[in-house]
C-alpha positions as a Python dict, from the first residue, in 0.01 Angstrom:
ca = {
    (1, 'M'): (0, 0, 0),
    (2, 'V'): (100, 268, 209),
    (3, 'F'): (-203, 399, 222),
    (4, 'N'): (-323, 51, 300),
    (5, 'S'): (-75, 42, 601),
    (6, 'I'): (-122, 441, 691),
    (7, 'Q'): (-525, 360, 725),
    (8, 'K'): (-452, 38, 927),
    (9, 'L'): (-192, 215, 1236),
    (10, 'C'): (-517, 484, 1251),
    (11, 'I'): (-729, 244, 1340),
    (12, 'Q'): (-574, 7, 1534),
    (13, 'R'): (-427, 358, 1729),
    (14, 'K'): (-817, 421, 1705),
    (15, 'A'): (-883, 76, 1860),
    (16, 'K'): (-675, 100, 2172),
    (17, 'K'): (-775, 450, 2216),
    (18, 'I'): (-1169, 311, 2271),
    (19, 'F'): (-974, 17, 2435),
    (20, 'K'): (-843, 199, 2731),
    (21, 'N'): (-1123, 453, 2752),
    (22, 'F'): (-1410, 166, 2782),
    (23, 'L'): (-1099, -23, 3093),
    (24, 'Y'): (-1011, 340, 3249),
    (25, 'K'): (-1322, 561, 3223),
    (26, 'I'): (-1652, 366, 3219),
    (27, 'C'): (-1526, 52, 3403),
    (28, 'C'): (-1214, 255, 3656),
    (29, 'L'): (-958, -35, 3652),
    (30, 'K'): (-632, 71, 3721),
    (31, 'P'): (-376, 33, 3494),
    (32, 'D'): (-166, -174, 3742),
    (33, 'W'): (-219, -504, 3638),
    (34, 'N'): (9, -753, 3543),
    (35, 'P'): (38, -1125, 3472),
    (36, 'E'): (274, -1245, 3765),
    (37, 'I'): (55, -1042, 4034),
    (38, 'M'): (-289, -1216, 3891),
    (39, 'I'): (-149, -1555, 3876),
    (40, 'E'): (42, -1529, 4260),
    (41, 'K'): (-372, -1368, 4319),
    (42, 'I'): (-499, -1679, 4172),
    (43, 'E'): (-280, -1929, 4360),
    (44, 'N'): (-372, -1736, 4670),
    (45, 'E'): (-700, -1780, 4661),
    (46, 'I'): (-671, -2132, 4588),
    (47, 'K'): (-497, -2212, 4807),
    (48, 'E'): (-680, -2066, 5104),
    (49, 'K'): (-971, -2231, 4972),
    (50, 'V'): (-871, -2604, 4915),
    (51, 'G'): (-626, -2585, 5187),
    (52, 'N'): (-457, -2942, 5186),
    (53, 'E'): (-857, -3067, 5043),
    (54, 'R'): (-784, -3308, 4627),
    (55, 'V'): (-933, -3064, 4363),
    (56, 'I'): (-1029, -3198, 4001),
    (57, 'C'): (-972, -3018, 3696),
    (58, 'T'): (-1147, -3120, 3416),
    (59, 'L'): (-890, -3054, 3095),
    (60, 'S'): (-975, -3054, 2736),
    (61, 'G'): (-663, -2919, 2590),
    (62, 'G'): (-809, -2545, 2582),
    (63, 'V'): (-657, -2228, 2705),
    (64, 'D'): (-817, -2225, 2999),
    (65, 'S'): (-892, -2556, 3101),
    (66, 'S'): (-519, -2605, 3034),
    (67, 'L'): (-392, -2314, 3232),
    (68, 'L'): (-587, -2406, 3576),
    (69, 'S'): (-469, -2688, 3576),
    (70, 'I'): (-111, -2632, 3594),
    (71, 'I'): (-210, -2343, 3850),
    (72, 'L'): (-398, -2618, 4065),
    (73, 'N'): (-41, -2827, 4010),
    (74, 'N'): (157, -2561, 4142),
    (75, 'V'): (-26, -2493, 4399),
    (76, 'C'): (-136, -2835, 4499),
    (77, 'G'): (44, -3036, 4461),
    (78, 'K'): (-16, -3425, 4446),
    (79, 'N'): (-403, -3264, 4562),
    (80, 'S'): (-464, -3212, 4236),
    (81, 'L'): (-652, -3472, 3931),
    (82, 'S'): (-615, -3361, 3550),
    (83, 'I'): (-962, -3563, 3342),
    (84, 'F'): (-905, -3515, 2988),
    (85, 'V'): (-1133, -3702, 2774),
    (86, 'N'): (-1141, -3715, 2386),
    (87, 'N'): (-1460, -3579, 2350),
    (88, 'G'): (-1413, -3656, 1933),
    (89, 'L'): (-1435, -3259, 1864),
    (90, 'L'): (-1056, -3219, 1872),
    (91, 'R'): (-834, -3173, 1601),
    (92, 'K'): (-650, -3506, 1396),
    (93, 'N'): (-330, -3574, 1700),
    (94, 'E'): (-480, -3341, 1915),
    (95, 'P'): (-514, -3564, 2155),
    (96, 'E'): (-203, -3691, 2183),
    (97, 'N'): (-53, -3362, 2184),
    (98, 'I'): (-205, -3293, 2488),
    (99, 'I'): (-139, -3563, 2673),
    (100, 'K'): (234, -3546, 2567),
    (101, 'F'): (249, -3180, 2705),
    (102, 'F'): (36, -3289, 3018),
    (103, 'E'): (283, -3529, 3081),
    (104, 'K'): (622, -3379, 3092),
    (105, 'R'): (436, -3032, 3331),
    (106, 'L'): (210, -3223, 3588),
    (107, 'T'): (366, -3450, 3893),
    (108, 'S'): (38, -3446, 4016),
    (109, 'D'): (-216, -3764, 3879),
    (110, 'M'): (-375, -3759, 3504),
    (111, 'L'): (-637, -3975, 3396),
    (112, 'M'): (-706, -3977, 3001),
    (113, 'H'): (-992, -4118, 2855),
    (114, 'Q'): (-894, -4178, 2488),
    (115, 'N'): (-1272, -4339, 2380),
    (116, 'C'): (-1413, -4106, 2177),
    (117, 'F'): (-1791, -3965, 2201),
    (118, 'L'): (-1826, -3906, 1882),
    (119, 'K'): (-1730, -4041, 1591),
    (120, 'G'): (-1755, -3872, 1278),
}
């Protein structure tokens, strides 16, 4: 058991070193990144490009579209519209959970389409 833990630790350290080398030596990135700065940068880009126009976000419930929906809501407010469509590929009760989650967090409009495209 101890050997297995030591082996995993060694693999993790090597993987971390390989990953760091890739990011900082091969890709020439700087280790000054943090989520707050990235969100601020994304929000500023959206403000610059969108201005006072209306925006639409298609919301699948996944990480990418969920994050974008929340960012657009924060930046554009009532000028953003998130559209959630249940495509029939979500887990049991997931559409309801997605709707509840976003109803609490979005101040902008949200359209929901509950008829499944795929039924199984």
